[in-house]
C-alpha positions as CSV (number, residue, x, y, z in Angstrom):
1,M,12.6,36.1,7.6
2,I,12.3,32.2,6.8
3,T,10.3,30.1,9.5
4,L,11.7,26.6,10.4
5,L,8.3,25.1,9.3
6,E,9.3,27.0,5.8
7,K,12.7,26.1,5.7
8,K,11.5,22.3,6.2
9,F,9.1,22.7,3.5
10,E,11.5,23.9,1.2
11,E,13.8,21.1,2.3
12,F,11.0,18.4,1.6
13,R,10.5,19.7,-1.7
14,K,14.5,19.7,-2.9
15,V,13.5,15.7,-1.4
16,T,11.1,15.3,-3.0
17,S,11.7,16.9,-6.6
18,A,14.2,14.2,-7.3
19,Y,11.5,11.5,-7.7
20,S,11.8,9.8,-10.7
21,S,8.9,7.0,-11.8
22,I,9.2,3.7,-10.3
23,D,10.6,1.1,-13.6
24,K,11.9,-1.4,-12.0
25,I,11.6,-3.8,-9.1
26,E,13.7,-6.5,-8.1
27,L,14.5,-8.3,-4.8
28,R,17.6,-9.9,-4.3
29,G,18.6,-12.9,-1.3
30,I,15.5,-11.7,0.5
31,G,15.8,-13.5,4.5
32,L,13.1,-12.7,6.4
33,N,12.4,-14.6,9.8
34,Y,9.6,-13.8,12.6
35,T,11.1,-14.2,16.7
36,S,8.2,-15.1,19.0
37,N,7.6,-16.7,22.6
38,D,4.2,-15.6,23.9
39,D,4.0,-19.0,25.7
40,G,6.7,-18.0,27.8
41,S,8.8,-20.5,26.7
42,A,12.2,-20.3,24.7
43,E,12.0,-18.1,21.7
44,K,10.6,-19.4,18.5
45,H,12.2,-19.2,14.9
46,K,9.9,-18.4,11.9
47,I,11.7,-18.2,8.5
48,V,9.5,-16.3,6.2
49,F,12.3,-16.3,3.2
50,E,15.1,-17.3,3.1
51,N,16.4,-16.5,-0.1
52,L,14.0,-15.0,-2.0
53,N,15.2,-13.6,-5.3
54,F,12.4,-12.4,-8.1
55,D,11.8,-9.8,-10.4
56,F,8.6,-8.2,-11.1
57,D,6.9,-7.0,-13.8
58,V,5.6,-3.2,-14.2
59,D,2.5,-1.6,-15.2
60,D,0.3,-4.7,-14.1
61,N,-1.9,-5.9,-11.9
62,F,-0.5,-8.6,-9.5
63,L,-2.2,-11.1,-7.5
64,L,-0.1,-12.5,-5.0
65,E,-1.8,-15.7,-3.8
66,G,-0.7,-18.1,-1.2
67,S,-2.1,-19.9,2.3
68,M,-1.5,-18.4,5.5
69,G,1.8,-18.3,7.0
70,S,2.9,-18.6,3.1
71,G,4.9,-15.0,3.6
72,R,2.4,-13.3,1.3
73,S,1.5,-10.6,3.5
74,S,5.2,-10.5,4.5
75,L,5.9,-9.6,0.9
76,M,3.6,-6.7,0.5
77,K,4.8,-4.9,3.6
78,I,8.0,-5.5,1.9
79,L,7.2,-4.0,-0.8
80,A,5.1,-1.2,0.7
81,G,8.3,-0.1,2.7
82,L,7.0,-0.5,5.8
83,I,8.9,-3.9,7.4
84,V,13.0,-4.5,6.8
85,P,14.1,-7.8,6.3
86,Q,16.8,-9.0,8.0
87,K,19.4,-9.6,4.6
88,G,18.9,-9.3,1.2
89,S,18.3,-6.3,-0.9
90,Y,15.0,-4.5,-2.2
91,F,16.0,-2.5,-5.5
92,I,14.0,0.5,-6.9
93,N,15.2,1.3,-10.1
94,G,18.2,-0.3,-9.3
95,E,18.9,1.6,-5.8
96,D,18.9,-0.7,-2.9
97,V,15.9,1.4,-0.8
98,L,16.6,-0.7,2.3
99,Q,19.9,1.2,2.9
100,M,18.5,4.4,2.4
101,S,17.4,6.7,5.1
102,F,13.9,7.9,6.0
103,E,14.2,11.1,4.3
104,E,16.1,9.7,1.0
105,F,13.2,7.0,0.8
106,L,10.4,9.3,1.3
107,P,10.1,10.4,-2.2
108,Y,9.1,6.4,-3.5
109,R,6.8,6.4,-0.4
110,L,4.7,9.5,-1.2
111,H,4.2,7.6,-4.5
112,I,3.1,4.1,-3.0
113,G,-0.3,3.4,-2.0
114,Y,-1.0,0.8,0.8
115,T,-4.0,-0.8,2.8
116,F,-3.7,-3.7,5.3
117,D,-6.6,-5.1,7.4
118,Y,-8.2,-2.7,9.2
119,S,-5.2,-0.7,10.9
120,G,-3.4,2.4,10.2
121,L,-6.3,4.7,11.7
122,L,-5.8,7.6,13.8
123,A,-8.0,6.9,16.9
124,N,-8.3,10.2,18.1
125,R,-9.1,11.6,14.7
126,T,-12.7,11.6,12.3
127,L,-12.5,9.5,9.4
128,K,-12.3,12.5,7.2
129,D,-9.1,13.7,9.1
130,N,-7.5,10.5,8.1
131,L,-7.8,11.1,4.6
132,L,-7.0,14.5,5.0
133,I,-4.0,14.5,6.9
134,P,-1.5,12.9,4.5
135,L,-2.1,15.2,1.9
136,L,-1.6,18.2,4.2
137,Y,0.9,16.9,6.4
138,H,2.9,16.5,3.3
139,K,1.8,20.0,1.7
140,L,0.4,18.4,-1.0
141,A,-2.4,20.0,-1.8
142,T,-4.4,22.8,-1.0
143,Q,-7.0,22.7,1.8
144,E,-9.5,23.2,-1.2
145,E,-8.1,20.5,-3.3
146,A,-7.3,18.7,-0.4
147,E,-11.0,18.3,0.2
148,K,-12.1,18.0,-3.4
149,R,-10.3,14.6,-3.2
150,V,-11.5,13.2,0.0
151,N,-14.9,14.5,-0.9
152,H,-15.0,12.2,-3.7
153,L,-13.3,9.1,-2.2
154,L,-15.8,9.6,0.7
155,E,-18.7,9.2,-1.8
156,V,-16.7,6.7,-3.8
157,F,-16.6,4.1,-0.6
158,K,-20.0,5.3,0.6
159,I,-18.5,6.6,3.9
160,I,-20.6,10.0,3.4
161,G,-22.5,10.7,6.7
162,H,-19.9,9.0,8.7
163,E,-17.2,10.6,7.8
164,N,-16.9,13.2,11.3
165,Q,-16.8,10.1,13.5
166,R,-14.2,8.2,14.8
167,P,-12.7,5.1,14.2
168,A,-14.2,3.6,17.3
169,S,-17.6,4.9,16.4
170,V,-18.5,3.2,13.7
171,S,-18.5,0.2,12.0
172,G,-15.5,-2.8,11.0
173,A,-17.3,-2.0,7.5
174,M,-16.6,1.9,7.7
175,R,-13.1,1.3,9.0
176,K,-12.2,-0.8,6.4
177,A,-14.0,0.9,3.8
178,T,-11.6,4.5,5.0
179,V,-8.4,2.4,5.2
180,V,-9.0,1.3,1.7
181,A,-9.5,4.7,0.0
182,R,-6.6,6.4,2.6
183,G,-4.4,4.0,-0.2
184,F,-5.4,6.2,-2.9
185,I,-5.7,9.3,-1.9
186,L,-1.8,10.7,-2.8
187,N,-2.9,9.3,-6.4
188,P,0.0,6.4,-5.7
189,E,2.2,5.0,-9.0
190,M,2.2,2.2,-7.1
191,L,-1.1,0.3,-5.0
192,I,-0.5,-2.5,-2.4
193,M,-3.6,-3.9,-1.3
194,D,-4.0,-6.7,1.0
195,D,-7.3,-8.6,1.0
196,P,-9.3,-4.8,0.1
197,F,-12.5,-6.6,-0.6
198,V,-12.9,-8.5,2.8
199,G,-15.8,-6.6,4.8
200,L,-16.7,-4.2,2.0
201,N,-20.0,-5.1,0.1
202,D,-20.3,-5.8,-3.9
203,E,-20.9,-2.3,-4.9
204,Q,-17.8,-0.8,-2.6
205,G,-15.9,-3.7,-4.3
206,E,-16.7,-2.6,-7.8
207,N,-16.2,0.9,-7.1
208,I,-12.5,-0.1,-5.8
209,V,-12.3,-2.0,-9.6
210,E,-13.7,1.0,-11.6
211,L,-11.2,3.3,-9.4
212,I,-7.8,1.6,-9.7
213,K,-8.7,1.7,-13.5
214,D,-9.8,5.3,-13.3
215,H,-6.4,6.5,-11.4
216,R,-4.3,3.9,-14.7
217,S,-5.6,5.9,-16.8
218,T,-5.9,9.4,-15.0
219,K,-3.8,9.7,-12.1
220,G,-0.7,7.8,-13.0
221,L,-1.2,4.3,-11.1
222,R,1.2,1.8,-12.9
223,H,1.8,-1.0,-11.0
224,V,-1.0,-2.8,-8.3
225,F,-0.2,-5.7,-6.2
226,Y,-3.1,-7.2,-4.5
227,S,-4.5,-10.6,-2.8
228,T,-8.0,-11.5,-2.3
229,R,-9.9,-14.8,-2.4
230,Y,-12.8,-13.1,-4.3
231,E,-12.4,-14.7,-7.8
232,R,-15.2,-12.3,-9.7
233,F,-13.2,-9.7,-8.0
234,V,-10.0,-11.4,-10.1
235,K,-11.8,-11.4,-13.5
236,M,-12.7,-7.8,-13.2
237,L,-9.0,-7.0,-12.8
238,G,-7.2,-9.3,-15.0
239,G,-3.5,-9.1,-14.7
240,K,-1.0,-11.8,-13.4
241,S,-1.0,-14.1,-10.5
242,I,2.3,-14.9,-8.2
243,T,2.2,-17.2,-5.7
244,V,4.2,-17.5,-3.0
245,K,4.8,-20.6,-1.5
246,S,7.7,-22.1,0.6
247,S,9.9,-19.2,0.6
248,N,9.5,-18.5,-2.9
249,I,7.3,-16.9,-5.6
250,E,6.5,-19.1,-8.4
251,N,5.9,-17.9,-12.2
252,E,4.1,-15.6,-13.1
253,V,-0.2,-16.4,-14.4
254,K,-1.6,-14.3,-17.0
255,R,-5.1,-13.8,-16.3
256,S,-7.6,-11.7,-19.1
257,A,-10.0,-9.1,-17.5
């Protein structure tokens, strides 16, 4: 007799088996604004993007630059599928993912890794559990395989010795290291990192660069979008620079590694 859990796993397998590589990324007519009334006054609308159109190249590292309020972080969250703009289309391989249901977008989501600030960790779980859960919840690895992958990242990000503590019990730097490590845990094809080097030491930053290179050569990583103010790591990664400015994206500038 097939259990309900087994049935759900079979449905999940069918959905993810339809996945195809991310070969084309396009934005068309993206409109995004935020509404706030924090001071108790009338609502205020901040337009982030009004009619954003851009075709991204693929198979490269992309540094997203822009001043505070330029929409850089919002753009990265749109690419990660974390926020939905009020209008426009986000095409992956010609499919508008903004029109997809959660189940339809899931195959892409499982191939997109992302890291933002210090947030997103489960407060009632250990740092190690926070890395294990995505693999085990989506049944993407056996317990033994998941443990091996997680232990490797714990070593790379110097989390060993703190892995059995919860986020509130460790330093901000340790939480940040765990958040960045989690972006790699599913061996993503597309990686999106907003200020990944902030709060980490030079050795951890260098390890991120080497991990990106390793995932490119051995684990299928193809597209990397990141932001940072540390020119040292930009030079190490190379790729292209894209500037988000005045609700638009300016031309790409090639950078050499």
